[in-house]
Structure formats: C-alpha cells, structure tokens
C-alpha positions as CSV (number, residue, x, y, z in Angstrom):
1,M,-64.9,-27.9,34.8
2,I,-66.9,-27.0,31.7
3,A,-66.4,-23.3,32.3
4,H,-62.6,-23.9,32.7
5,F,-62.5,-25.6,29.2
6,C,-64.4,-22.7,27.8
7,V,-61.7,-20.2,29.0
8,L,-58.9,-22.4,27.6
9,A,-60.7,-22.6,24.2
10,L,-60.7,-18.9,24.0
11,F,-57.0,-18.7,25.0
12,F,-55.9,-21.2,22.2
13,A,-58.2,-19.8,19.6
14,P,-55.4,-18.0,17.6
15,F,-53.6,-21.4,17.1
16,G,-56.5,-23.1,15.3
17,T,-60.1,-23.8,15.1
18,A,-61.9,-26.4,17.2
19,E,-65.5,-27.4,17.1
20,S,-67.6,-26.1,20.0
21,N,-71.1,-26.4,21.2
22,S,-73.6,-23.7,21.1
23,N,-72.2,-22.3,24.3
24,G,-68.7,-21.8,22.8
25,C,-67.2,-24.7,24.8
26,I,-65.5,-28.0,23.7
27,S,-65.5,-31.4,25.2
28,R,-62.5,-32.7,27.1
29,E,-61.6,-35.1,24.3
30,E,-61.7,-32.3,21.8
31,F,-59.6,-30.1,24.1
32,E,-56.9,-32.8,24.5
33,K,-56.7,-33.3,20.8
34,F,-56.6,-29.5,20.2
35,K,-53.9,-29.1,22.9
36,T,-51.8,-31.8,21.3
37,D,-52.0,-30.1,17.9
38,V,-51.0,-26.8,19.4
39,L,-48.0,-28.2,21.3
40,N,-46.9,-30.1,18.1
41,R,-47.0,-26.8,16.1
42,I,-45.0,-25.0,18.8
43,E,-42.4,-27.8,18.7
44,R,-42.1,-27.6,14.9
45,L,-41.7,-23.8,15.1
46,T,-39.0,-24.2,17.8
47,V,-37.1,-26.7,15.7
48,E,-37.3,-24.4,12.6
49,K,-36.0,-21.4,14.6
50,N,-33.2,-23.5,16.1
51,E,-32.2,-24.6,12.7
52,Q,-32.1,-21.0,11.5
53,I,-30.0,-20.1,14.5
54,E,-27.6,-22.9,13.8
55,D,-27.3,-21.8,10.2
56,Q,-26.5,-18.2,11.4
57,K,-23.9,-19.6,13.8
58,K,-22.3,-21.7,11.0
59,T,-22.1,-18.6,8.7
60,I,-20.4,-16.6,11.5
61,L,-17.9,-19.5,12.1
62,D,-17.1,-19.5,8.4
63,L,-16.5,-15.8,8.4
64,K,-14.2,-16.2,11.5
65,S,-12.3,-18.9,9.7
66,S,-11.9,-16.7,6.6
67,L,-10.6,-13.8,8.7
68,A,-8.2,-16.1,10.5
69,R,-6.7,-17.3,7.2
70,F,-6.4,-13.7,6.0
71,D,-4.5,-12.8,9.2
72,D,-2.1,-15.8,8.7
73,T,-1.2,-14.9,5.1
74,S,-1.2,-11.1,5.3
75,P,2.3,-9.7,4.6
76,V,1.6,-6.5,6.5
77,S,3.2,-6.5,9.9
78,V,1.7,-4.9,13.0
79,H,3.5,-3.2,15.9
80,H,2.5,-4.4,19.3
81,E,2.1,-0.8,20.5
82,D,-0.2,-0.1,17.6
83,L,-2.5,-2.9,18.8
84,E,-2.5,-1.4,22.3
85,N,-3.2,2.2,21.1
86,N,-5.9,1.3,18.6
87,S,-9.4,1.3,20.0
88,T,-11.8,-1.6,19.3
89,E,-15.4,-1.4,18.3
90,D,-18.1,-3.6,19.6
91,I,-20.4,-4.9,16.9
92,P,-23.3,-7.1,17.9
93,L,-24.2,-9.9,15.5
94,H,-28.0,-10.6,15.4
95,V,-30.1,-13.1,13.7
96,S,-33.5,-12.0,12.4
97,E,-35.8,-10.7,15.1
98,D,-38.2,-13.7,14.9
99,A,-35.4,-16.3,15.0
100,S,-34.5,-16.0,18.7
101,S,-35.3,-13.8,21.6
102,E,-31.7,-13.9,22.7
103,P,-29.0,-12.1,20.6
104,L,-25.8,-13.9,19.7
105,P,-22.6,-13.0,21.7
106,V,-21.0,-9.7,20.8
107,R,-17.9,-9.9,18.7
108,R,-15.0,-7.4,19.1
109,L,-13.7,-6.1,15.8
110,A,-9.9,-6.3,15.5
111,P,-8.1,-3.0,15.0
112,M,-6.9,-1.8,11.6
113,K,-3.4,-2.9,10.8
114,R,-0.7,-0.3,10.2
115,L,2.3,-0.6,7.9
116,S,5.4,-1.4,9.8
117,S,8.3,1.1,9.5
118,A,10.4,-1.9,8.5
119,A,8.3,-2.1,5.3
120,I,9.7,1.3,4.3
121,R,13.3,1.2,3.3
122,A,15.6,3.1,5.6
123,P,17.6,6.0,4.0
124,E,20.9,4.2,4.4
125,D,19.6,1.4,2.2
126,V,18.8,3.8,-0.7
127,I,21.5,4.7,-3.1
128,A,20.8,8.1,-4.8
129,F,22.6,11.3,-5.4
130,S,22.1,14.7,-7.1
131,A,24.5,17.6,-7.4
132,F,25.0,20.7,-9.6
133,L,27.6,23.4,-10.5
134,T,27.4,26.7,-8.7
135,N,29.5,28.6,-11.2
136,K,30.2,28.3,-14.9
137,E,33.5,26.8,-16.1
138,I,35.3,28.9,-18.7
139,N,37.0,27.2,-21.7
140,P,37.1,23.7,-20.0
141,G,39.1,22.0,-22.7
142,A,39.0,18.4,-23.9
143,H,39.0,15.5,-21.4
144,H,37.8,17.9,-18.6
145,I,36.0,16.2,-15.6
146,I,33.1,18.3,-14.4
147,V,33.1,18.5,-10.6
148,Y,29.6,19.3,-9.4
149,D,30.3,21.1,-6.2
150,H,26.9,21.6,-4.6
151,V,25.4,18.3,-3.4
152,L,21.6,18.1,-2.9
153,T,21.3,14.4,-2.1
154,N,23.9,11.8,-1.4
155,S,22.2,8.8,0.2
156,G,24.7,6.0,0.4
157,N,27.6,8.5,0.2
158,G,28.6,7.4,-3.3
159,Y,29.2,10.8,-4.8
160,S,32.2,13.0,-4.0
161,K,32.0,16.8,-4.6
162,H,35.8,17.0,-4.5
163,T,36.4,14.6,-7.4
164,G,33.1,14.7,-9.3
165,A,33.0,10.9,-9.3
166,F,30.3,8.6,-8.1
167,V,31.7,5.3,-6.7
168,A,29.1,2.5,-6.6
169,P,28.6,1.3,-3.0
170,R,26.9,-1.9,-4.2
171,A,26.5,-3.8,-7.5
172,G,23.3,-3.3,-9.4
173,F,21.6,-1.4,-12.2
174,Y,21.8,2.4,-12.0
175,V,20.2,5.3,-13.8
176,F,22.3,8.4,-14.5
177,S,21.2,11.8,-15.8
178,W,23.4,14.7,-16.7
179,T,22.3,18.1,-17.8
180,T,24.7,20.6,-19.4
181,F,24.1,24.2,-20.4
182,A,26.2,26.3,-22.8
183,N,26.7,30.0,-23.4
184,P,25.6,31.6,-26.6
185,G,28.1,30.6,-29.3
186,S,29.4,27.6,-27.2
187,Y,29.3,24.0,-28.4
188,F,30.9,20.7,-27.2
189,P,30.1,17.1,-26.5
190,I,29.8,15.9,-22.9
191,E,30.0,12.2,-22.1
192,L,29.2,9.9,-19.1
193,T,32.0,7.4,-18.3
194,V,32.2,4.2,-16.3
195,N,35.8,3.5,-15.3
196,S,36.9,6.0,-18.0
197,A,34.9,4.1,-20.7
198,R,32.1,6.0,-22.4
199,A,28.5,5.0,-21.3
200,G,26.7,7.8,-22.9
201,I,27.2,11.2,-24.8
202,V,25.3,14.3,-25.7
203,F,26.2,17.4,-27.8
204,V,25.2,20.9,-26.5
205,Q,25.3,23.9,-28.7
206,G,24.4,27.5,-27.6
207,D,24.1,29.1,-31.1
208,T,22.7,32.6,-30.4
209,T,21.2,31.9,-27.0
210,Y,21.7,29.7,-24.0
211,N,20.9,26.0,-24.5
212,G,20.9,22.9,-22.5
213,V,20.9,19.1,-23.2
214,T,20.2,16.2,-20.9
215,G,21.5,12.7,-21.3
216,V,20.2,9.6,-19.6
217,A,21.8,6.2,-19.3
218,V,21.0,2.9,-17.6
219,V,24.1,0.9,-16.7
220,Q,25.1,-2.1,-14.7
221,L,27.8,-1.5,-12.2
222,Q,29.9,-3.6,-10.0
223,Q,30.8,-2.4,-6.5
224,S,33.5,0.3,-6.6
225,D,33.0,1.2,-10.3
226,A,33.5,4.9,-10.8
227,V,31.1,7.1,-12.9
228,M,32.0,10.6,-14.0
229,V,30.9,13.3,-16.5
230,R,33.6,14.9,-18.7
231,S,34.1,16.7,-22.0
232,E,34.9,14.3,-24.9
233,P,38.6,13.7,-25.0
234,G,38.9,13.8,-28.8
235,Y,37.0,17.0,-29.3
236,T,38.1,20.5,-28.4
237,P,35.2,22.4,-26.7
238,H,34.3,25.9,-27.8
239,G,33.1,28.3,-25.2
240,D,31.9,27.8,-21.6
241,I,29.9,25.3,-19.5
242,Y,27.2,27.5,-18.0
243,S,25.4,27.1,-14.7
244,E,23.5,29.4,-12.4
245,H,20.2,29.4,-10.3
246,N,17.9,29.6,-13.4
247,M,19.7,26.9,-15.4
248,Q,21.8,24.4,-13.5
249,T,24.4,22.1,-15.0
250,S,23.8,18.9,-12.9
251,F,24.5,15.3,-12.4
252,S,22.2,12.7,-10.7
253,G,22.0,9.0,-10.3
254,W,20.2,6.3,-8.4
255,C,20.2,2.5,-8.1
256,I,17.0,0.7,-9.3
257,S,18.0,-2.8,-8.1
258,C,19.9,-2.3,-4.9
C-alpha cells in the first residue's frame, strides 16, 4: 500500500506540492488531503471554462439576434431562385482552444442578397425622349414649329416625330433641353412652349461661322399638356436652321418626378 501511495504522489506532483518522507512517499491522511485539493482545483477550472463557454454562446446568440433584426428591416428583396442558386459556406465558430475540447456547432452563412429586378424601374415607367433634325430648314419664318424627325429615345411614347410635339403621359416636373444651330449670317430666337405659352427662349446667331445655342427649362406639366419648340412668333428669322451629323439641332425631355 505504501508503494501504491508513492506512485500516486508522483502522478499528482504537477498539481501541487505535498510533504513526503525521505523515501518520497506520503501518508494516507496527507494523500487524502492532497487528492481533495486537486479535485477542488479541477472543479474550479471546469466551472471557469464552462462560464467562458456560456459567455461565448451568449455572444453568438446576440449576433444571431442582430442579424435577424437586420433581415427583418432590410428593404432589399431576394428572389427565391437566387437563394436556391447561391452556394452557402460553412464557417465553424470556435471558442479559445483551452476553453473546451469540443467545438461549437457549425453555423451556415446565409447567401448574399441580390437586388430584385422590381427595384429597377421598368422602361415603361420611365418618361424620356430625345430627337433631332436630319436636315436643315431653310428660311423657316416666324412661328415655325420645328419637327425633329429622327427619334433616338421615346420611353412613354410622349413625343411625336410627325408633329414635333411632346404630350405629357403623366403629370409631374419635367426637364426640357433644346439645341439649335444656325448657318453663318443667320440669327433668330427659338422658344420652348407649353400649350402655346412660352416656357423658355434662346437667341442663336451665326455671324461669320456656324453657331449653336442650348436652352434648358424645368416646368410642371399636367397630363396631356403639349410641349413644342418654335421660332418666336413676333420676330422674323434671318437665315436657316442648320442640322447635320456634326452639329445636330435637337430636342430632349424627361420627367424627374414621375
């Protein structure tokens, strides 16, 4: 029995120091006391590690709760097929190596969200147009409506290349831009009208070379209001309205509140 206590004393030596006789052995009473101290220390270490693990779990639960609140309030929609097509990534969550011999359960990372196509306005919801003259107009005269015959954009179908008029599909605030070029020696005012009332005017003068002027106006329209560009009724133009591939006389508009 004494030999048995000697072996145990050597085994528990790393946990503490116990008095021993000259043969390196301890008494049974000393052994029992020493064993109790060691077991108490192991129990304290276990409690400390369990507390650390519980703290880690609480932190993870708080993170999950924060992510859940973000998912509930996020305005970005996700298509079901996007969730099925996106791969997920396994990310293990570990506590420190000395905290526990068993890792926490693996958490699957949710796939990245994609913008729904519904978040991008469909073309039929956009009101915008752009058109230009393909040929110059010679001696247009006063009160001449410019008919821009080549249409580049006509989302909402508000512009007519046959009349040169833009008819508002919906009420709202609109921006209009009109650019006019003149031959050398030509000069005349060009105005933007809403239901035949002036909404903006520019004066273009060619002098000894070609020249162009652009006007911009922001106007509030009601549905079915008509917007056109024309030479000023009370002023007789001199010369030609010029347009070709290097300098295009043009008319554009778009709704900024529709």
